[in-house]
PADOSE-228165 format. One record per residue (C-alpha): x, y, z; residue in three letters; residue number from 1. Coordinates in steps of 0.25 Angstrom, whole numbers. Last residue first. Layout:
REM PADOSE-228165
c1|c2|c3|rest|nr
X|Y|Z|ALA|NUM
...
REM end
This chain:
REM PADOSE-228165
c1|c2|c3|rest|nr
-132|-35|-67|ARG|742
-137|-24|-75|GLU|741
-130|-16|-66|ILE|740
-117|-21|-65|TYR|739
-115|-22|-81|ALA|738
-118|-7|-81|GLN|737
-107|-4|-71|TRP|736
-97|-12|-78|MET|735
-99|-7|-91|GLN|734
-99|8|-85|LYS|733
-87|2|-80|TYR|732
-82|-1|-94|ALA|731
-85|12|-100|HIS|730
-76|19|-89|GLU|729
-65|10|-92|MET|728
-66|12|-107|GLU|727
-66|26|-105|ARG|726
-54|25|-97|THR|725
-46|18|-108|PHE|724
-49|29|-117|GLN|723
-44|40|-108|LYS|722
-32|32|-104|ALA|721
-29|29|-119|ASN|720
-14|28|-117|TRP|719
-15|10|-118|LEU|718
-26|13|-128|PRO|717
-16|16|-139|ALA|716
-18|29|-148|THR|715
-9|40|-143|GLN|714
0|34|-134|ARG|713
0|23|-145|SER|712
11|33|-152|ARG|711
22|30|-142|GLN|710
21|17|-143|LEU|709
20|15|-157|LYS|708
33|21|-158|TRP|707
39|15|-146|ALA|706
35|-1|-154|VAL|705
43|5|-166|GLN|704
55|9|-160|GLN|703
56|-2|-153|ARG|702
55|-11|-167|LEU|701
63|-3|-173|ALA|700
73|-5|-161|ALA|699
71|-20|-165|ASP|698
83|-29|-156|LYS|697
76|-26|-143|GLY|696
61|-26|-148|PHE|695
65|-38|-154|ARG|694
71|-46|-144|ILE|693
60|-41|-134|GLY|692
50|-47|-144|TRP|691
55|-61|-144|GLU|690
56|-61|-130|VAL|689
41|-58|-128|TYR|688
39|-67|-140|ALA|687
47|-80|-132|GLU|686
38|-76|-118|ASN|685
27|-78|-128|THR|684
16|-70|-131|TRP|683
23|-57|-134|ALA|682
20|-43|-135|ILE|681
31|-34|-138|GLY|680
26|-27|-152|GLU|679
12|-25|-150|GLU|678
9|-12|-147|ILE|677
-2|-4|-147|GLY|676
-2|2|-133|ALA|675
-15|-6|-131|ASN|674
-8|-19|-134|VAL|673
4|-15|-127|MET|672
-5|-13|-116|MET|671
-11|-24|-118|THR|670
0|-34|-118|TYR|669
8|-26|-107|SER|668
-4|-31|-98|ASN|667
-7|-45|-102|ARG|666
4|-54|-93|SER|665
-3|-47|-79|ALA|664
-18|-50|-84|PHE|663
-15|-65|-88|GLN|662
-12|-73|-100|GLU|661
3|-68|-105|GLY|660
9|-58|-113|VAL|659
22|-56|-114|ARG|658
27|-42|-115|THR|657
36|-33|-123|VAL|656
38|-17|-123|LEU|655
42|-6|-132|PRO|654
44|6|-125|ILE|653
35|19|-128|GLY|652
36|24|-115|MET|651
20|23|-114|TRP|650
22|8|-117|LEU|649
34|5|-106|THR|648
22|13|-96|GLU|647
12|4|-99|MET|646
21|-9|-98|THR|645
26|-3|-85|THR|644
13|-1|-80|THR|643
9|-16|-82|ALA|642
20|-25|-83|GLY|641
17|-40|-86|ASN|640
16|-51|-76|TYR|639
20|-64|-85|PRO|638
28|-57|-89|TYR|637
38|-45|-88|THR|636
39|-33|-100|ASP|635
51|-30|-107|LEU|634
51|-16|-109|VAL|633
60|-12|-123|VAL|632
69|-1|-126|ASP|631
70|3|-111|ALA|630
75|17|-107|ILE|629
62|23|-108|ALA|628
57|15|-96|LEU|627
64|25|-89|ASN|626
53|36|-92|ALA|625
43|25|-87|ARG|624
51|24|-72|HIS|623
53|39|-71|VAL|622
38|43|-73|ALA|621
35|33|-62|GLU|620
44|38|-53|ALA|619
52|31|-42|PRO|618
64|24|-51|VAL|617
65|9|-51|GLU|616
78|3|-51|PRO|615
83|-4|-63|LEU|614
90|-16|-66|PHE|613
99|-17|-77|ARG|612
103|-31|-85|LEU|611
113|-31|-96|ARG|610
125|-34|-87|GLY|609
117|-46|-83|SER|608
123|-54|-95|SER|607
110|-61|-103|VAL|606
113|-73|-105|GLY|605
98|-78|-103|GLU|604
104|-87|-89|ALA|603
112|-76|-85|GLU|602
99|-65|-87|ALA|601
92|-74|-80|VAL|600
101|-74|-68|GLN|599
103|-61|-68|ALA|598
87|-56|-68|PHE|597
88|-64|-55|TYR|596
100|-58|-48|THR|595
92|-45|-52|GLN|594
79|-49|-48|ILE|593
85|-54|-34|ALA|592
94|-41|-30|ARG|591
81|-33|-32|ASP|590
89|-18|-30|ASP|589
87|-15|-44|THR|588
73|-20|-45|ILE|587
64|-10|-52|GLY|586
70|-13|-67|LYS|585
76|-21|-75|ILE|584
82|-16|-88|LEU|583
87|-27|-98|LEU|582
98|-23|-107|TYR|581
101|-26|-123|SER|580
113|-24|-131|ASN|579
112|-38|-139|PRO|578
95|-43|-140|VAL|577
92|-59|-134|ALA|576
97|-58|-122|ALA|575
92|-45|-119|ILE|574
78|-53|-124|ILE|573
82|-67|-116|ARG|572
83|-56|-102|LEU|571
71|-53|-106|GLN|570
64|-66|-107|SER|569
71|-73|-95|ARG|568
66|-61|-87|VAL|567
51|-64|-92|THR|566
52|-79|-88|GLU|565
56|-75|-76|PRO|564
47|-66|-71|HIS|563
50|-52|-68|ARG|562
36|-46|-66|LYS|561
38|-49|-48|SER|560
52|-39|-50|ALA|559
44|-29|-55|SER|558
43|-24|-69|GLN|557
52|-16|-80|GLY|556
60|-24|-88|SER|555
68|-15|-99|LEU|554
76|-19|-111|TYR|553
86|-9|-115|ILE|552
92|-10|-130|ILE|551
104|-5|-130|ALA|550
111|6|-139|ASP|549
113|15|-127|ALA|548
121|5|-118|PRO|547
117|1|-104|ILE|546
125|4|-93|GLY|545
112|8|-86|LEU|544
115|25|-83|ASP|543
121|23|-98|ASP|542
106|19|-102|ARG|541
98|30|-94|ARG|540
87|29|-83|LEU|539
83|39|-76|THR|538
70|44|-85|PRO|537
63|56|-83|ILE|536
47|54|-81|GLY|535
37|49|-89|ILE|534
22|50|-86|GLU|533
14|39|-91|PHE|532
3|38|-100|GLY|531
-12|40|-104|ASP|530
-14|25|-98|VAL|529
-23|14|-100|ALA|528
-28|1|-95|LEU|527
-37|-10|-97|TYR|526
-36|-11|-113|THR|525
-43|-10|-126|GLN|524
-58|-13|-123|PRO|523
-59|-14|-108|LEU|522
-60|-28|-103|ARG|521
-69|-31|-91|TRP|520
-64|-45|-86|ILE|519
-73|-50|-76|LYS|518
-68|-56|-64|GLU|517
-64|-69|-60|ALA|516
-54|-70|-72|TYR|515
-50|-83|-78|HIS|514
-60|-86|-88|ALA|513
-58|-70|-94|GLU|512
-45|-73|-97|ALA|511
-46|-80|-108|ALA|510
-51|-69|-116|ASP|509
-36|-63|-115|SER|508
-33|-53|-103|LEU|507
-24|-41|-105|VAL|506
-27|-38|-119|TYR|505
-42|-37|-119|PRO|504
-43|-27|-108|ASP|503
-45|-29|-95|ALA|502
-53|-24|-81|ILE|501
-55|-34|-72|PHE|500
-70|-35|-68|TYR|499
-82|-39|-55|ASP|498
-72|-41|-44|ILE|497
-77|-45|-35|ALA|496
-73|-59|-37|PRO|495
-58|-57|-34|LEU|494
-52|-62|-47|GLY|493
-40|-50|-44|SER|492
-40|-46|-58|ALA|491
-24|-44|-63|ASP|490
-18|-29|-58|TRP|489
-19|-16|-56|GLY|488
-26|-13|-67|LEU|487
-42|-14|-66|TRP|486
-49|-23|-56|THR|485
-66|-21|-56|ALA|484
-76|-20|-46|GLN|483
-91|-18|-48|ILE|482
-102|-17|-36|PRO|481
-92|-11|-27|ALA|480
-87|-14|-13|PRO|479
-83|-30|-19|LYS|478
-79|-34|-5|LEU|477
-66|-42|-14|ALA|476
-63|-29|-21|MET|475
-59|-23|-7|VAL|474
-51|-36|-2|GLU|473
-44|-36|-16|SER|472
-40|-23|-15|CYS|471
-36|-23|-2|VAL|470
-28|-36|-4|ASP|469
-19|-28|-16|ALA|468
-13|-33|-27|THR|467
-24|-40|-31|ILE|466
-32|-32|-39|SER|465
-28|-17|-35|ASP|464
-35|-7|-46|LEU|463
-48|-13|-42|ASP|462
-59|-5|-49|ILE|461
-73|-2|-40|LEU|460
-85|0|-48|ILE|459
-98|7|-45|ASP|458
-92|13|-31|ILE|457
-101|15|-19|ASP|456
-92|24|-12|ASP|455
-98|17|1|GLN|454
-91|2|-5|TYR|453
-76|8|-10|ILE|452
-76|13|3|GLN|451
-79|-2|10|GLU|450
-72|-8|1|ALA|449
-60|1|6|ILE|448
-63|-2|21|ALA|447
-63|-17|19|LEU|446
-49|-16|11|GLY|445
-43|-9|22|ASP|444
-30|-4|15|ARG|443
-31|12|17|GLY|442
-41|20|8|LEU|441
-40|35|0|LYS|440
-53|35|-7|ARG|439
-52|46|-14|ALA|438
-66|50|-23|HIS|437
-67|56|-36|ASP|436
-55|50|-40|VAL|435
-44|58|-48|GLN|434
-39|66|-35|GLU|433
-34|52|-28|VAL|432
-29|47|-41|PHE|431
-20|60|-42|TRP|430
-14|58|-28|ASP|429
-12|44|-30|GLN|428
-4|48|-44|LEU|427
3|59|-35|SER|426
8|50|-23|ASP|425
16|55|-13|ASN|424
8|50|-1|GLY|423
-2|47|5|GLN|422
-8|33|6|HIS|421
-20|26|1|TYR|420
-19|11|3|ASN|419
-32|9|-5|TRP|418
-37|22|-13|PHE|417
-51|20|-19|TYR|416
-52|30|-29|GLY|415
-65|34|-32|TYR|414
-71|39|-45|LEU|413
-84|44|-51|GLU|412
-86|40|-66|PHE|411
-98|46|-76|GLN|410
-91|60|-74|GLU|409
-78|57|-70|ARG|408
-76|50|-84|ASP|407
-60|43|-80|HIS|406
-49|49|-88|HIS|405
-39|50|-75|GLN|404
-44|40|-68|LEU|403
-42|31|-78|LEU|402
-28|36|-80|TRP|401
-25|36|-67|ARG|400
-25|20|-66|SER|399
-11|17|-74|LEU|398
-3|25|-65|TRP|397
-8|21|-52|GLY|396
-8|5|-55|VAL|395
5|7|-58|SER|394
7|14|-44|HIS|393
8|31|-40|ARG|392
-5|30|-34|ARG|391
-18|24|-37|MET|390
-13|9|-32|CYS|389
-19|6|-20|HIS|388
-32|2|-28|SER|387
-46|7|-30|PHE|386
-55|13|-42|TYR|385
-68|14|-38|GLY|384
-78|20|-49|ILE|383
-89|26|-46|ARG|382
-99|29|-59|ARG|381
-106|42|-59|ARG|380
-119|48|-54|GLN|379
-120|36|-44|HIS|378
-134|34|-39|THR|377
-135|22|-48|ASP|376
-151|16|-45|PRO|375
-151|4|-33|ARG|374
-150|-11|-35|ASP|373
-136|-11|-38|ARG|372
-134|-5|-25|ARG|371
-141|-15|-17|ARG|370
-132|-25|-24|ALA|369
-119|-18|-22|LEU|368
-124|-16|-5|GLY|367
-125|-31|-4|GLN|366
-113|-33|-9|GLN|365
-106|-23|0|TYR|364
-114|-27|11|ARG|363
-110|-42|10|THR|362
-95|-37|7|ALA|361
-95|-29|19|ALA|360
-99|-38|29|GLU|359
-91|-49|23|ALA|358
-78|-44|26|ALA|357
-72|-57|31|TYR|356
-79|-64|21|THR|355
-81|-55|8|ARG|354
-65|-55|10|ILE|353
-64|-69|11|SER|352
-72|-72|-2|SER|351
-65|-61|-9|GLN|350
-51|-69|-5|CYS|349
-57|-83|-10|LEU|348
-60|-76|-24|THR|347
-47|-71|-24|LEU|346
-39|-83|-21|LEU|345
-49|-89|-33|HIS|344
-49|-79|-43|ASN|343
-33|-77|-42|GLN|342
-29|-92|-40|ALA|341
-38|-93|-56|LEU|340
-31|-82|-62|ARG|339
-18|-86|-60|ASN|338
-22|-99|-67|GLY|337
-29|-94|-78|GLU|336
-20|-83|-82|LEU|335
-7|-91|-79|ASP|334
4|-80|-83|ASP|333
12|-83|-72|ARG|332
21|-79|-60|VAL|331
19|-63|-60|TYR|330
2|-68|-62|PRO|329
4|-76|-50|LEU|328
12|-62|-41|PHE|327
-3|-59|-37|PHE|326
-10|-73|-32|THR|325
-7|-68|-18|THR|324
-15|-56|-16|THR|323
-29|-60|-14|VAL|322
-24|-69|-1|LEU|321
-19|-60|9|ARG|320
-31|-52|8|LEU|319
-39|-65|11|ALA|318
-28|-69|22|THR|317
-31|-56|29|SER|316
-45|-55|29|GLN|315
-48|-70|34|ASP|314
-51|-82|22|LEU|313
-65|-86|20|PRO|312
-65|-103|22|ALA|311
-63|-112|9|THR|310
-50|-111|6|GLN|309
-45|-125|1|SER|308
-47|-124|-16|ASP|307
-41|-110|-18|ALA|306
-32|-111|-4|LEU|305
-27|-122|-13|SER|304
-25|-118|-26|ARG|303
-19|-105|-21|LEU|302
-9|-114|-14|LEU|301
-5|-120|-28|SER|300
-6|-108|-34|GLU|299
5|-100|-24|GLN|298
15|-112|-24|LEU|297
16|-110|-37|SER|296
17|-97|-37|ALA|295
29|-100|-26|LEU|294
38|-110|-36|GLU|293
35|-97|-47|PHE|292
40|-88|-36|ILE|291
51|-98|-32|GLU|290
58|-97|-45|LYS|289
56|-84|-48|TRP|288
63|-78|-37|TYR|287
67|-66|-43|GLY|286
63|-54|-39|GLY|285
59|-49|-26|ALA|284
45|-47|-28|ARG|283
42|-58|-36|THR|282
48|-67|-23|LEU|281
40|-58|-13|ALA|280
26|-57|-20|ARG|279
29|-74|-21|LEU|278
31|-75|-6|LEU|277
18|-67|-3|LEU|276
11|-74|-12|PHE|275
15|-88|-8|ALA|274
13|-84|6|GLY|273
-2|-79|4|PHE|272
-5|-92|-2|VAL|271
2|-100|11|GLN|270
-7|-89|20|ASP|269
-19|-94|11|PRO|268
-17|-109|13|LEU|267
-13|-107|28|SER|266
0|-110|35|ARG|265
9|-98|30|ALA|264
22|-97|39|LEU|263
31|-102|27|ILE|262
25|-94|18|CYS|261
27|-82|27|TRP|260
41|-85|30|GLU|259
44|-85|15|ARG|258
37|-72|14|ALA|257
47|-64|24|THR|256
58|-71|16|GLU|255
54|-66|1|ILE|254
52|-52|9|GLY|253
64|-50|16|GLN|252
71|-52|3|GLU|251
62|-43|-6|HIS|250
65|-31|4|GLN|249
60|-22|-9|GLY|248
51|-14|3|ALA|247
38|-22|-4|ASN|246
44|-35|-1|GLN|245
48|-35|13|TYR|244
34|-27|15|PHE|243
28|-40|9|THR|242
36|-48|16|SER|241
32|-40|31|LEU|240
19|-38|28|HIS|239
16|-54|24|SER|238
26|-58|36|LEU|237
17|-49|46|VAL|236
5|-56|40|GLU|235
10|-71|43|LEU|234
14|-68|56|ASP|233
24|-77|60|GLN|232
35|-67|67|PRO|231
24|-59|74|CYS|230
32|-51|83|ARG|229
43|-49|75|LYS|228
35|-49|64|GLN|227
28|-37|67|CYS|226
39|-27|70|LEU|225
43|-32|55|GLN|224
32|-27|51|VAL|223
34|-14|56|TYR|222
48|-14|48|ARG|221
44|-19|35|ILE|220
33|-8|36|ALA|219
44|3|36|LEU|218
51|-6|23|SER|217
37|-6|17|PRO|216
35|7|15|CYS|215
23|11|7|ASN|214
15|20|14|LEU|213
2|14|13|GLU|212
9|0|10|TYR|211
19|-1|17|ALA|210
17|9|30|ILE|209
1|4|29|VAL|208
7|-10|29|VAL|207
14|-8|40|SER|206
6|0|50|THR|205
-4|-12|49|LEU|204
5|-22|52|MET|203
10|-13|64|LEU|202
-4|-13|68|THR|201
-7|-27|69|HIS|200
8|-30|75|VAL|199
5|-21|88|VAL|198
-10|-29|89|ALA|197
-2|-40|88|LEU|196
8|-38|99|PRO|195
-4|-36|109|ASP|194
1|-31|121|ALA|193
10|-22|113|ALA|192
25|-19|118|LEU|191
34|-26|110|ASP|190
26|-21|98|LEU|189
25|-7|104|VAL|188
40|-8|105|VAL|187
41|-11|90|ALA|186
30|0|84|ALA|185
38|10|90|PHE|184
50|6|86|ASP|183
43|5|71|LEU|182
39|19|75|LEU|181
49|27|71|ALA|180
50|23|56|PRO|179
39|33|54|ASP|178
31|27|39|ARG|177
18|23|51|PRO|176
18|36|56|ALA|175
3|41|60|TYR|174
-3|27|59|LYS|173
9|20|64|LEU|172
9|31|77|VAL|171
-6|28|80|THR|170
-6|14|79|GLN|169
7|12|89|LEU|168
0|23|98|ALA|167
-12|14|100|GLN|166
-5|3|103|THR|165
4|7|115|LEU|164
-9|16|120|LEU|163
-18|2|119|ALA|162
-5|-4|125|GLN|161
-4|6|136|ASP|160
11|0|141|ILE|159
14|-3|153|VAL|158
12|-18|152|ALA|157
23|-16|142|PRO|156
33|-20|153|ASN|155
46|-24|146|SER|154
43|-17|134|THR|153
39|-5|142|ALA|152
54|1|138|SER|151
53|-1|124|ARG|150
38|8|126|LEU|149
48|19|131|LEU|148
58|19|120|GLU|147
47|20|109|THR|146
42|32|115|VAL|145
54|39|119|GLY|144
46|52|115|TRP|143
57|56|106|ALA|142
59|41|101|ALA|141
44|40|96|LEU|140
43|56|93|ASP|139
53|51|81|GLU|138
40|46|74|GLY|137
35|58|74|ALA|136
19|63|78|PHE|135
13|77|78|ARG|134
1|75|67|ASN|133
-8|79|81|LEU|132
-14|65|82|GLU|131
0|58|81|ILE|130
5|67|93|ALA|129
-7|61|102|ARG|128
-5|48|97|GLN|127
11|50|102|ILE|126
9|56|113|LEU|125
-1|46|117|HIS|124
11|35|116|LEU|123
20|45|123|LEU|122
10|45|135|ASN|121
9|31|136|HIS|120
24|31|136|VAL|119
25|39|145|ASP|118
41|39|149|HIS|117
41|56|145|PRO|116
32|58|158|ALA|115
33|75|158|VAL|114
39|78|144|GLU|113
30|65|138|ARG|112
16|72|148|LEU|111
19|84|140|TYR|110
20|80|126|GLN|109
8|73|131|ARG|108
0|84|135|LEU|107
4|92|121|LEU|106
-3|78|113|TRP|105
-13|80|122|ALA|104
-16|96|119|LEU|103
-15|95|104|GLU|102
-23|81|106|HIS|101
-35|85|111|ASN|100
-45|72|108|ALA|99
-54|75|120|SER|98
-48|62|127|ALA|97
-34|67|122|GLU|96
-35|79|130|GLN|95
-40|70|142|GLN|94
-27|63|141|GLU|93
-16|73|138|ALA|92
-23|78|153|GLN|91
-22|64|161|SER|90
-7|65|156|ARG|89
-4|78|158|LEU|88
-7|76|174|PHE|87
-1|63|174|GLN|86
11|68|170|ALA|85
11|80|178|LEU|84
9|70|188|GLU|83
20|62|187|ASP|82
28|73|187|THR|81
24|78|199|TRP|80
28|66|205|GLN|79
41|64|199|GLU|78
42|80|203|ILE|77
39|77|217|GLN|76
50|65|217|GLU|75
61|75|211|ALA|74
58|87|220|ASP|73
48|97|216|GLY|72
47|109|217|ASP|71
50|112|201|MET|70
38|102|196|MET|69
25|111|197|ALA|68
35|122|188|MET|67
37|110|177|MET|66
21|109|175|TRP|65
20|125|173|VAL|64
31|126|165|THR|63
25|115|156|GLN|62
13|123|154|ALA|61
21|136|152|GLU|60
25|130|140|ALA|59
15|124|133|GLU|58
6|137|135|GLU|57
-5|134|125|GLY|56
-17|135|135|LEU|55
-20|121|136|LEU|54
-5|120|142|LEU|53
-6|132|150|SER|52
-19|123|157|ALA|51
-12|110|158|LEU|50
1|118|165|GLY|49
-9|124|175|LEU|48
-15|110|177|HIS|47
-2|104|180|TRP|46
2|115|189|TYR|45
-9|114|197|HIS|44
-8|99|198|ALA|43
4|101|205|LYS|42
-2|105|218|VAL|41
8|112|226|GLN|40
6|126|222|PRO|39
-7|125|226|GLU|38
-12|140|229|ALA|37
-3|146|217|ASP|36
-4|133|208|ILE|35
-20|134|208|LEU|34
-20|149|204|GLN|33
-10|145|192|GLN|32
-22|135|191|TYR|31
-33|144|190|ARG|30
-24|153|181|ASP|29
-22|142|172|ILE|28
-33|137|171|ALA|27
-39|152|169|GLN|26
-31|154|156|GLY|25
-32|139|152|TYR|24
-48|142|150|ASP|23
-51|129|142|GLY|22
-63|125|147|LYS|21
-58|113|153|ALA|20
-46|122|159|LEU|19
-54|132|166|CYS|18
-61|121|173|LEU|17
-51|116|180|ALA|16
-44|128|183|ALA|15
-58|132|190|GLN|14
-58|117|198|GLN|13
-45|120|202|TRP|12
-47|134|204|ASN|11
-59|129|214|SER|10
-50|120|222|GLN|9
-40|129|225|THR|8
-52|139|230|ASP|7
-58|129|238|SER|6
-44|123|244|ALA|5
-41|138|249|ASP|4
-33|148|240|GLN|3
-21|155|246|VAL|2
-17|167|239|MET|1
REM end
C-alpha cells in the first residue's frame, strides 16, 4: 500500500511518540510501516533497530541495521555506516543525559562495532563500563584505545582534552592497581594539552597505590612517568625516593634522595632533603658514617630554620617538614637536643597549618570555647582514637586491649581510621567492630579534622604522632577540646597537644622540662596487653647449621635501629661467649647491612660463620613462635624495641637492654620493670656487654629469668590490660575534670 506524504509524516510522529513513551512494540510496527513505504530512507532502519534494542531484542536490532546496508555499493555503505554511527552516538548521548547507563553502554558497544576507530566513543565506553562495574584493564588493549590515542600524538588537537582527562581519572580511581593502565596513562600524558594536570592526577594515584593499596613497586612506575615529564620536580622526587625505599629498592631510594638534596635551594627544602636521605640511608643499613654527618647537618639546618623562618609555610612544605626530625632518636640519645629541635619545628609547622587552614582553625577554637560554657550533654565521655595503624601493625596489636576492656557504660568510642582501605586484615575488621562509631577516612587532613569536630569528641587520642604528616595536620587544628598522644611514637611537640601519656619509667623526672606537652604519667605502665597469639615455629637449629648445645643470641630490629655502638656491643658478647651465634632477623636480602655486620665482626674477632641472617615471616604469630629459638635477645640502643620487647618477655626469653635518656631508649626498661624483671637492664655499654656475657655463660640465670617471666603473666602490670584500661579511663576522667575547671 502506497502512503501519501501526510500519512508518512503522521506515522513518523506516531512512531517517535511510541518510542518516547516506551511503547516499543507499537514503535516497531510504525517504523516497519515507514520502511515499507520508504525503503530508501535509512533513518527508518536506524530507529527500528533502536526500538528493537529498547525492547531487549538485541539480535533483531543488529539484523535490521545490517539489512539496511545490504543493497549499497562500497561508497554508499561507507556513507550509511557514518549515518548509523552518528545516530547511535546521538542516542547514547541522550541516554547519558538521562543517566541511563545500561542503555548508553549498550549503544556505545554497537557504536564501537560500527565505528571501531572512534576513540571518543571508546573513552565514553570506558566510563560507562566502569559505572556498570564491567571494565577490566585488558579492555584497553582489546578495544585498541591506547593504540588509537598513540596514533593521535602527532595531532593532539583532534582529541577532546576534557573527555580524555575525565576518562583517565575515572579508570585510575576504578582500577588503580591494574598494570594495564600504565600504557594508557603514558599516552594520555603525551597527548595532554596540560601535562602538569595529568602529572598531578598520576601522583595522587601513586599515593593511593603506595599507601592505601600497599603496592609501592607499582606506584614507582606511575611516578617514573611523571619524572620523565618533570625530571627536577621536588615533589615527584620525594615520592619516588620514598616508594623506592618502601619497596626495598634501597640503592635507587638513596640515589633519588641525593638528587633532591642537590636540587633543593630553600632552607625548608634542604631540611626535608636531609630527612629524605636519612630515611633512605637508615632503612638500607650500613651507612652510619654518612648518617652521623647528615644528622649533624640536619640539626644545623633546623637551628637556622628556627632562627630565620618568620613567614608561614605553604601547606605542602609544612606537611613535608613535620616528620623531618623522625630519625634523630635513632642516631643519638640526646633528650634535650632532640626535643628542642622537635618542639621548635612543630611549633612552626602548627603556626603554618593554622594559617593556610585559618577558617577551620578559628571555627574550631570558637566552637570549643562555646562548648565549655554550655551544659555537658554527653551521657558517656566521647573518646576518639585516631590512627592509620589500627590494623595488623605493632600499634594495632598493642592498642587492641584498651578497646577490648573499655567500660562502654561510661565511654563512647569513635575510631578514626585514616588511610583506610578494604583488605584482608582481620585485626582492622576487629577494630571497626569494636568501636561505637567507625569513621573510614582517606588522607585529607582537613576533611578528617572536620569529621572529628562534627562528632563533638571530648578527648582525642593520637596514636601516630609524627610518623605521618596527615596526623600532625589534624592535631594542629585542634578539633577536640582535649588532645593526647599515646603509644605510636614519642610526643610530637605540637602546642595543640595537651598531654603525652607515659609512666614513671619510660621518661625520667628530668624529662618534664623538655616537652611542650604535659606528661601525664600513669601509675605503673603506659602500656599493657593480656598476651599474644603464638603460632607454629618455622626455625630449627639444624636448619641453620647451629649445634644443639650452642648459645643463640637474637637481634630482631629494623636496619634503622642497628646503631654501630649496638652492633659492636653485640659482637663483643659473641666474641666472649664460646660456642655462641648471633641471629639477625629481617634483612636477608640487604647486602649493605650484611656487609656491615661482617666488617664489624671481623674487627671484633668474630667469624662471619657465627652470624645468621633471617628473613621476615608473613604471620605475626609465627614470628613470635620463632623467638623461642633464642636463648637471649639483645635489644638495640639508642632506639629500643617496643613490640618485639613485649613479645620477647611474653615468650619468657631473657633480654638485655641499654637504658638512656629519651623515650625511645627507655621503652624496654619500663616493660621489663613492669614485668618484674631487673636482670638484663644496663645503664652503660659496658654493663650491656656484661649482662650479655653473663646470660650466655650462666644457664641457671637464664632459667631463673624465664621462670620469673612465666610467673609474671599472672601478676605483673605489663600483662594486666584490664587494670591498665581502668587506669587510662581514670586519666581520661581527670583530664576532663581539669578541662572544665580551667
